[in-house]
C-alpha positions as CSV (number, residue, x, y, z in Angstrom):
1,X,26.1,46.6,134.4
2,X,27.7,49.7,135.8
3,X,30.6,51.1,133.8
4,X,33.1,50.5,136.6
5,X,32.4,46.7,136.4
6,X,33.4,46.8,132.7
7,X,37.0,47.7,133.4
8,X,38.1,44.1,134.2
9,X,41.1,42.6,132.5
10,X,40.4,41.6,128.9
11,X,39.1,38.2,128.0
12,X,37.5,37.0,131.2
13,X,36.4,33.5,130.2
14,X,34.0,32.9,133.0
15,X,30.2,32.5,132.5
16,X,30.0,36.2,131.8
17,X,30.5,37.6,135.3
18,X,33.5,39.4,136.6
19,X,34.6,37.7,139.8
20,X,36.3,40.3,142.0
21,X,37.3,39.2,145.5
22,X,37.4,42.0,148.1
23,X,38.7,40.2,151.1
24,X,41.1,42.2,153.3
25,X,44.7,41.1,153.2
26,X,46.2,39.6,156.3
27,X,49.9,39.3,157.2
28,X,51.4,35.9,157.7
29,X,54.8,34.3,157.8
30,X,56.3,31.4,155.9
31,X,56.9,28.1,157.7
32,X,60.4,26.5,157.8
33,X,61.5,24.8,154.6
34,X,62.0,21.5,156.4
35,X,58.3,21.3,157.0
36,X,57.7,21.8,153.3
37,X,60.1,18.9,152.4
38,X,58.3,16.4,154.7
39,X,55.2,16.5,152.4
40,X,55.3,13.4,150.3
41,X,53.2,12.5,147.2
42,X,50.8,9.6,147.4
43,X,51.8,6.2,146.0
44,X,52.2,6.1,142.2
45,X,48.9,5.6,140.4
46,X,46.7,6.8,143.2
47,X,44.5,9.8,142.7
48,X,42.8,10.7,145.9
49,X,39.5,12.6,145.9
50,X,40.4,15.9,147.5
51,X,36.8,17.1,147.1
52,X,35.7,15.1,150.1
53,X,38.6,16.1,152.3
54,X,38.3,19.9,152.7
55,X,36.2,21.6,155.3
56,X,33.4,23.8,154.1
57,X,34.2,26.2,157.0
58,X,37.7,27.1,155.6
59,X,38.4,30.2,153.6
60,X,38.0,29.6,149.8
61,X,41.6,29.3,148.6
62,X,42.6,32.0,146.1
63,X,45.0,30.4,143.6
64,X,46.8,32.1,140.8
65,X,48.0,30.3,137.6
66,X,50.4,32.2,135.3
67,X,50.0,31.0,131.7
68,X,46.9,29.9,129.9
69,X,48.3,27.2,127.7
70,X,47.7,23.4,128.3
71,X,49.8,23.4,131.5
72,X,47.9,26.3,133.0
73,X,44.5,25.1,132.1
74,X,45.1,21.5,133.1
75,X,46.4,22.7,136.5
76,X,43.4,24.9,137.0
77,X,41.1,22.0,135.9
78,X,42.6,19.7,138.5
79,X,42.4,22.3,141.3
80,X,38.7,23.2,140.6
81,X,37.7,19.6,140.2
82,X,39.2,18.4,143.5
83,X,38.5,21.4,145.7
84,X,34.8,22.4,145.9
85,X,35.5,26.1,146.9
86,X,38.8,27.0,145.2
87,X,38.9,30.0,143.0
88,X,41.5,30.2,140.2
89,X,42.6,33.3,138.3
90,X,44.6,32.5,135.1
91,X,46.9,35.3,134.1
92,X,48.1,35.6,130.5
93,X,50.3,38.1,128.7
94,X,48.2,37.8,125.5
95,X,44.7,39.1,125.1
96,X,43.4,35.6,124.5
97,X,43.9,32.2,126.1
98,X,45.2,28.7,125.1
99,X,48.9,29.4,124.4
100,X,50.6,27.1,122.0
101,X,47.4,25.2,121.3
102,X,46.2,28.4,119.6
103,X,49.4,29.9,118.4
104,X,51.7,26.9,118.0
105,X,49.5,24.1,116.4
106,X,49.6,24.1,112.6
107,X,46.3,25.6,111.1
108,X,45.8,22.4,109.0
109,X,45.6,20.3,112.3
110,X,42.3,21.4,113.7
111,X,41.8,18.1,115.5
112,X,44.8,18.8,117.8
113,X,43.0,22.0,118.9
114,X,39.9,20.2,120.1
115,X,41.4,20.2,123.6
116,X,40.3,23.9,123.6
117,X,36.8,22.7,124.1
118,X,37.8,21.2,127.5
119,X,39.7,24.3,128.4
120,X,36.7,26.4,127.5
121,X,34.5,24.4,129.9
122,X,37.0,25.1,132.7
123,X,37.1,28.8,131.9
124,X,33.4,29.1,132.0
125,X,33.2,27.9,135.6
126,X,32.1,30.5,138.1
127,X,35.2,29.8,140.2
128,X,37.6,30.4,137.3
129,X,38.5,33.8,135.6
130,X,40.9,34.6,132.8
131,X,43.0,37.7,133.3
132,X,44.5,38.6,129.9
133,X,47.0,41.3,128.8
134,X,48.9,41.1,132.1
135,X,52.7,40.4,131.8
136,X,53.8,38.8,135.1
137,X,57.3,39.9,135.9
138,X,56.8,43.2,134.2
139,X,53.3,44.5,135.0
140,X,53.1,42.7,138.4
141,X,55.8,40.9,140.3
142,X,55.6,37.3,141.4
143,X,56.1,38.4,145.0
144,X,53.0,40.6,144.7
145,X,51.0,37.6,143.3
146,X,52.1,35.5,146.3
147,X,51.0,38.2,148.7
148,X,47.5,38.3,147.0
149,X,46.9,34.6,146.7
150,X,47.2,31.5,148.8
151,X,49.3,29.8,146.1
152,X,50.8,30.7,142.8
153,X,51.5,28.2,139.9
154,X,53.9,29.2,137.1
155,X,52.8,27.5,133.9
156,X,54.1,30.0,131.3
157,X,55.8,27.5,129.1
158,X,58.9,28.0,126.8
159,X,58.6,31.4,125.2
160,X,62.0,31.4,123.5
161,X,63.9,29.4,120.9
162,X,67.3,27.8,121.0
163,X,69.8,29.9,119.1
164,X,72.0,28.3,116.5
165,X,75.1,30.3,117.7
166,X,76.8,30.2,114.3
167,X,78.1,33.1,112.2
168,X,75.5,34.7,109.9
169,X,72.6,33.8,112.1
170,X,71.6,37.5,112.2
171,X,71.3,37.8,108.4
172,X,67.9,38.8,106.9
173,X,66.2,35.6,105.8
174,X,67.1,33.6,108.9
175,X,64.2,33.0,111.3
176,X,63.4,30.8,114.2
177,X,60.7,28.2,113.3
178,X,58.9,29.4,116.5
179,X,58.6,32.9,115.1
180,X,57.5,31.6,111.7
181,X,54.8,29.5,113.3
182,X,53.7,32.4,115.4
183,X,53.5,34.5,112.2
184,X,51.2,32.2,110.2
185,X,49.1,31.5,113.3
186,X,48.5,35.2,114.2
187,X,50.6,35.6,117.3
188,X,50.7,39.4,117.8
189,X,54.4,39.6,118.6
190,X,55.2,37.9,115.3
191,X,52.8,39.6,113.0
192,X,55.5,41.9,111.5
193,X,57.9,39.0,110.7
194,X,57.5,39.5,106.9
195,X,59.4,36.5,105.6
196,X,60.7,36.9,102.0
197,X,59.5,33.8,100.1
198,X,60.8,34.9,96.7
199,X,63.6,32.3,96.8
200,X,63.5,28.8,95.3
201,X,64.9,26.9,98.2
202,X,64.3,26.9,101.9
203,X,66.4,25.0,104.6
204,X,64.9,24.0,107.9
205,X,67.4,23.0,110.6
206,X,66.0,20.3,112.8
207,X,63.9,17.2,112.3
208,X,61.1,17.4,114.7
209,X,57.3,17.8,114.2
210,X,57.6,21.6,114.2
211,X,60.1,21.4,111.3
212,X,57.7,19.2,109.3
213,X,54.8,21.6,110.1
214,X,56.8,24.5,108.7
215,X,57.8,22.5,105.6
216,X,54.2,21.5,105.0
217,X,52.9,25.0,105.3
218,X,55.5,26.3,102.9
219,X,54.6,23.7,100.3
220,X,50.9,23.2,100.7
221,X,48.9,24.7,97.8
222,X,47.2,28.0,98.9
223,X,43.8,26.7,97.9
224,X,44.1,24.1,100.6
225,X,45.3,26.6,103.2
226,X,42.3,28.8,102.5
227,X,40.2,26.1,104.2
228,X,42.2,26.5,107.5
229,X,42.5,29.2,110.1
230,X,45.8,30.5,108.9
231,X,46.0,34.3,109.1
232,X,45.0,36.4,106.1
233,X,48.4,38.1,106.0
234,X,50.3,34.8,105.9
235,X,48.0,33.4,103.3
236,X,48.6,36.4,101.1
237,X,52.4,36.0,101.4
238,X,52.2,32.2,100.8
239,X,50.1,32.8,97.6
240,X,53.0,34.7,96.2
241,X,55.6,32.2,97.4
242,X,58.2,31.0,94.9
243,X,59.6,28.3,97.3
244,X,59.7,25.0,95.4
245,X,62.2,23.0,97.4
246,X,62.5,22.5,101.1
247,X,65.4,20.7,102.8
248,X,64.9,19.4,106.4
249,X,68.4,19.0,107.9
250,X,69.4,16.9,110.9
251,X,72.7,16.3,112.7
252,X,72.1,12.6,113.2
253,X,70.5,9.8,111.1
254,X,67.1,8.2,110.3
255,X,67.0,6.3,113.6
256,X,67.2,9.6,115.6
257,X,64.6,11.8,113.9
258,X,62.2,13.5,116.4
259,X,59.1,13.7,114.2
260,X,56.3,11.2,114.4
261,X,54.9,8.9,111.8
262,X,51.7,10.9,111.4
263,X,53.5,14.0,110.3
264,X,55.8,12.0,108.0
265,X,52.8,10.4,106.3
266,X,51.3,13.9,105.7
267,X,54.6,15.1,104.1
268,X,54.8,12.0,101.9
269,X,51.2,12.5,100.7
270,X,51.3,16.3,100.4
271,X,49.6,17.3,97.2
272,X,51.9,18.7,94.5
273,X,55.1,17.5,96.1
274,X,57.5,14.5,95.9
275,X,60.0,13.4,98.5
276,X,63.8,13.2,98.0
277,X,65.6,10.7,100.3
278,X,69.1,9.3,99.7
279,X,69.1,5.5,99.8
280,X,72.7,5.6,101.0
281,X,71.5,7.1,104.3
282,X,69.6,3.9,104.9
283,X,72.2,1.3,104.2
284,X,72.2,-1.5,106.8
285,X,69.2,0.0,108.6
286,X,66.9,-3.0,107.9
287,X,68.8,-5.2,110.3
288,X,69.3,-2.5,113.0
289,X,65.6,-1.6,113.3
290,X,64.6,-5.1,114.5
291,X,65.4,-4.4,118.1
292,X,64.1,-0.8,118.3
293,X,60.7,0.1,120.0
294,X,57.6,-0.5,117.9
295,X,56.8,3.2,117.2
296,X,60.4,3.9,116.2
297,X,60.4,0.8,114.1
298,X,57.2,1.7,112.2
299,X,58.5,5.2,111.6
300,X,61.9,4.0,110.3
301,X,60.2,1.4,108.1
302,X,58.2,4.1,106.4
303,X,61.3,6.2,105.8
304,X,63.1,3.1,104.4
305,X,60.2,2.3,102.0
306,X,60.0,5.8,100.8
307,X,63.8,6.0,100.2
308,X,64.4,2.6,98.6
309,X,61.2,1.2,97.1
310,X,59.8,2.2,93.7
311,X,56.4,3.9,94.1
312,X,53.3,2.3,92.7
313,X,51.7,3.4,89.4
314,X,49.3,5.8,91.0
315,X,51.9,7.3,93.3
316,X,54.4,7.6,90.5
317,X,51.9,9.4,88.3
318,X,51.2,11.8,91.2
319,X,54.9,12.5,91.8
320,X,55.5,13.0,88.1
321,X,53.1,16.0,88.2
322,X,54.6,17.5,91.3
323,X,55.9,21.0,91.0
324,X,57.6,21.0,94.5
325,X,60.1,18.8,96.3
326,X,61.1,18.2,99.9
327,X,63.9,16.2,101.3
328,X,65.6,15.0,104.5
329,X,69.3,15.6,104.8
330,X,70.9,13.5,107.5
331,X,74.3,13.7,109.2
332,X,74.6,17.4,108.6
333,X,75.2,20.1,111.2
334,X,74.9,23.9,110.6
335,X,78.3,25.6,110.6
336,X,77.8,29.0,109.0
337,X,75.0,31.0,107.3
338,X,76.4,32.2,104.0
339,X,75.6,35.8,102.9
340,X,74.7,37.1,99.4
341,X,77.5,39.0,97.6
342,X,76.2,42.3,98.9
343,X,75.9,40.9,102.4
344,X,72.3,42.0,102.7
345,X,70.6,38.6,103.0
346,X,71.1,34.8,103.3
347,X,72.3,33.0,100.2
348,X,73.1,29.6,101.6
349,X,74.3,27.5,104.6
350,X,77.5,25.7,105.2
351,X,76.9,22.3,106.7
352,X,79.5,20.1,108.6
353,X,79.2,16.5,107.6
354,X,78.8,14.3,110.7
355,X,79.1,10.7,111.8
356,X,77.4,8.9,114.7
357,X,79.2,7.9,117.9
358,X,77.2,5.4,119.9
359,X,74.0,3.6,119.0
360,X,70.3,4.2,119.0
361,X,68.6,7.4,120.2
362,X,71.5,8.2,122.5
363,X,74.0,8.3,119.6
364,X,75.8,11.7,119.3
365,X,76.8,13.5,116.1
366,X,80.6,14.1,115.7
367,X,82.1,16.2,112.8
368,X,84.1,14.3,110.2
369,X,86.0,17.4,109.0
370,X,84.1,17.6,105.7
371,X,81.7,20.4,104.8
372,X,79.2,21.2,102.1
373,X,77.5,24.4,101.0
374,X,73.7,24.3,100.4
375,X,72.3,27.3,98.4
376,X,69.1,28.7,99.8
377,X,67.3,32.0,100.3
378,X,65.5,31.1,103.6
379,X,66.8,29.4,106.7
380,X,64.4,28.4,109.5
381,X,65.9,27.2,112.8
382,X,63.8,24.5,114.5
383,X,66.3,23.1,117.1
384,X,64.1,23.5,120.2
385,X,62.3,25.8,122.5
386,X,63.5,27.2,125.9
387,X,61.9,28.9,128.9
388,X,63.0,32.3,130.2
389,X,63.3,33.4,133.8
390,X,60.1,35.3,134.7
391,X,61.1,37.2,137.8
392,X,64.3,37.8,139.9
393,X,62.5,36.3,142.9
394,X,62.0,33.0,141.2
395,X,64.9,30.5,141.0
396,X,65.8,29.5,137.5
397,X,68.3,27.0,136.0
398,X,69.6,28.6,132.8
399,X,71.4,25.5,131.7
400,X,68.4,23.3,131.8
401,X,65.9,26.1,131.1
402,X,63.6,25.1,134.0
403,X,62.5,26.3,137.4
404,X,64.2,24.0,140.0
405,X,61.4,22.1,141.6
406,X,60.4,18.9,143.5
407,X,57.4,17.4,141.7
408,X,56.1,20.9,141.0
409,X,57.0,22.6,144.3
410,X,59.5,25.4,143.5
411,X,62.6,24.8,145.6
412,X,63.1,27.2,148.5
413,X,60.0,29.2,147.7
414,X,57.0,27.7,149.7
415,X,53.6,28.4,148.2
416,X,55.1,28.7,144.7
417,X,54.6,25.9,142.2
418,X,55.3,25.2,138.5
419,X,53.9,22.9,135.8
420,X,54.4,22.1,132.1
421,X,57.5,22.9,130.1
422,X,58.9,25.4,132.6
423,X,58.8,22.6,135.1
424,X,60.3,19.7,133.1
425,X,61.7,21.3,129.9
426,X,60.1,21.5,126.4
427,X,59.5,17.8,125.8
428,X,56.4,15.7,125.3
429,X,53.0,16.2,123.9
430,X,49.8,17.7,125.3
431,X,48.9,14.4,127.1
432,X,52.3,14.6,128.8
433,X,51.6,18.1,130.0
434,X,48.2,17.0,131.3
435,X,49.7,14.3,133.5
436,X,52.5,16.7,134.7
437,X,50.0,19.5,135.5
438,X,47.6,17.2,137.4
439,X,50.6,16.1,139.6
440,X,51.4,19.7,140.4
441,X,47.8,20.4,141.2
442,X,47.8,17.3,143.4
443,X,50.9,18.5,145.3
444,X,49.3,21.9,145.9
445,X,46.1,20.5,147.3
446,X,48.1,18.1,149.5
447,X,50.0,21.1,151.0
448,X,46.7,23.0,151.4
449,X,45.2,20.1,153.3
450,X,48.3,19.7,155.4
451,X,48.1,23.3,156.5
452,X,51.4,24.3,154.7
453,X,49.7,27.2,152.8
454,X,48.6,30.4,154.5
455,X,45.3,30.4,156.4
456,X,42.9,33.3,156.4
457,X,41.5,35.3,153.5
458,X,43.5,36.5,150.5
459,X,42.4,39.4,148.3
460,X,43.1,37.7,145.0
461,X,42.5,39.7,141.9
462,X,41.1,42.7,143.7
463,X,44.6,43.5,145.0
464,X,46.3,42.9,141.7
465,X,43.7,45.0,139.8
466,X,44.4,47.9,142.2
467,X,48.2,47.5,141.7
468,X,47.8,47.6,137.9
469,X,45.6,50.6,138.0
470,X,48.0,52.5,140.4
471,X,50.8,51.9,137.8
472,X,48.7,53.2,134.9
473,X,48.5,49.7,133.5
474,X,44.8,49.5,133.8
475,X,43.1,46.4,132.4
476,X,42.2,46.2,128.7
477,X,38.7,47.4,128.0
478,X,36.0,47.9,127.1
479,X,35.7,44.3,126.1
480,X,32.9,42.1,124.8
481,X,33.1,38.4,124.8
482,X,30.8,36.5,122.5
483,X,30.2,33.2,124.3
484,X,28.4,31.1,121.7
485,X,26.4,31.1,118.5
486,X,22.8,31.9,119.3
487,X,23.7,33.3,122.8
488,X,23.7,36.8,123.9
489,X,27.3,37.9,123.5
490,X,27.8,41.1,125.3
491,X,29.3,40.7,128.8
492,X,30.2,43.9,130.5
493,X,30.5,46.0,127.3
494,X,29.7,49.7,127.2
495,X,27.0,50.9,124.8
496,X,28.6,52.8,121.9
497,X,31.9,51.1,122.3
498,X,31.7,47.9,120.2
499,X,29.5,45.6,122.3
500,X,28.7,42.4,120.4
501,X,25.9,39.9,120.3
502,X,25.0,36.8,118.3
503,X,22.0,36.5,116.1
504,X,21.5,32.9,115.1
505,X,24.6,31.9,113.2
506,X,26.1,35.3,112.7
507,X,28.0,37.6,115.0
508,X,27.0,41.2,114.5
509,X,27.8,44.5,116.2
510,X,25.6,46.7,118.3
511,X,26.7,50.2,119.2
512,X,29.4,52.2,117.6
513,X,31.9,49.5,116.4
514,X,34.1,52.0,114.7
515,X,34.6,53.9,118.0
516,X,36.1,50.8,119.5
517,X,38.3,50.0,116.6
518,X,36.2,46.9,116.0
519,X,35.1,44.9,113.0
520,X,31.4,44.2,112.2
521,X,30.7,40.6,111.3
522,X,27.2,40.6,110.0
523,X,25.3,38.9,107.2
524,X,25.9,41.8,104.8
525,X,29.6,41.2,104.9
526,X,31.2,39.2,102.1
527,X,34.4,37.2,102.2
528,X,36.4,35.3,104.7
529,X,35.5,37.4,107.7
530,X,31.8,36.5,107.4
531,X,32.7,32.8,106.8
532,X,34.7,32.7,110.1
533,X,32.0,34.4,112.0
534,X,29.5,31.8,110.8
535,X,31.9,29.0,111.7
536,X,32.3,30.4,115.2
537,X,36.1,30.5,114.8
538,X,36.3,34.1,115.8
539,X,38.5,37.0,115.5
540,X,39.6,39.9,117.6
541,X,40.4,43.5,117.0
542,X,42.8,45.5,119.3
543,X,43.5,49.2,119.1
544,X,46.7,50.1,120.7
545,X,48.2,53.6,120.5
546,X,45.5,54.6,118.0
547,X,46.8,52.0,115.5
548,X,44.0,49.5,114.8
549,X,45.2,45.9,114.2
550,X,43.1,43.0,113.0
551,X,44.1,39.5,114.0
552,X,42.1,36.3,113.2
553,X,42.3,33.9,116.1
554,X,43.0,30.5,114.8
555,X,40.7,27.8,116.2
556,X,38.9,29.6,118.9
557,X,36.8,26.9,120.5
558,X,33.9,25.9,118.2
559,X,30.9,27.8,119.5
560,X,33.0,30.6,120.9
561,X,32.9,33.7,118.9
562,X,34.7,37.0,118.7
563,X,36.6,39.0,121.2
564,X,37.0,42.7,120.6
565,X,38.9,45.2,122.8
566,X,40.6,48.5,122.8
567,X,43.7,49.1,125.0
568,X,43.2,52.0,127.3
């Protein structure tokens, strides 16, 4: 392959070919917004087969998806499945795809990451290309994407966390749970987090699944974490951790917790730990749970049994040997982070005691006027995620943290769509995002068939690549993508700059790996690096500004191997 073809954006997850479109741009004007609003979705529950409705004589639609998490990939999957000629470019600010599935799911939950297999199949299609290391809104404007593509879908998720907005939040030792999760999962922007785990007690504010994930990682024995895809740096810090007690604090009561029964069971059964629940928090709850939905009832019953029933002989013996404890503190709202005497780090947190106003899941926490101080050396805030505005040209509702839209169509910006958390807010699970993203894809294809999107050719990535190059932001390279154990892995690499290939069950280097800042994973290597190469879990090495950095990529799709690149 000629060297100029090897300069494509890092991480193209197609079937090994760089798909550059060179169609000449053509000017066109937008239609009136009233025409856009007249488009109506099909009846609920219907899923028309768009594949049979598009003419083979039309120009292949060039579609851009911004964000490579579940929303982005499910949107791309729907578009590619239901339009036989559509081409989709997926832009991502990271070097690697899969978003929160890769960087947000706990490393001891590999089954949740199995959806990566589906995304990988989409990414390997000839009509799909992954464009990594491109920050939309900074490197390229949304208006420039709209000029290059027939349609643009914003699926970039919720990249920020909800601030506590209390005094002391800025003290060392206070972190967002989102950043902590990114740290132990290898998210590049969080690799320098360096949490100090030399304290005895940690407090997690929030009672959702992320809060339980963080508590579980803090208390799981390191020998268990060694079997997961947690980063080597995080594992080293956790081996030295002195945290023995974790409190998980919520403003409301047991009937309003946001975690699920699966995560609760894992905490109750976590080796080396015992739960601490105050039976007083559950008084009168037995009668109130009779009318709640089944899932909520089962969850509350498990909490009730754990808090009030004496454990069996075997469980009692296990808890007697436990060296760590965790507990749920209900009816407590953070009021102030308390500093150490020298003011240099966190020493505790002041909690306002609350009571419930209203009933059920809609009940609100109101302060009673009482407070209590809880000593701790680490505070992790897990009170929610939020989206950021991506570009001045894109409308954004800062209060709701979403892009204003009508079933995925961005209001007042024809040809622009959104899906996932930036469309509906940071709620739901992966299956929720799948349904939501399919609907956005369906609306886009409806508009395409109705003639509401521009006709004529669009240049697609060819135009964007030229823009990036003209700004000195050239694509990451040289890059080699190892596509599967036993397959030839070099796709577009340059000899002598870290091109990789697979030999049987081991990934090894060919060429001058050191010159590319790469890491050789071959049978002669001992230790975890070799184990991960054999498992096909993968790793990537990036060299930026002459500073080599090694990141293990948690749960790269089984069978996918290692991505190595050097920033130009």
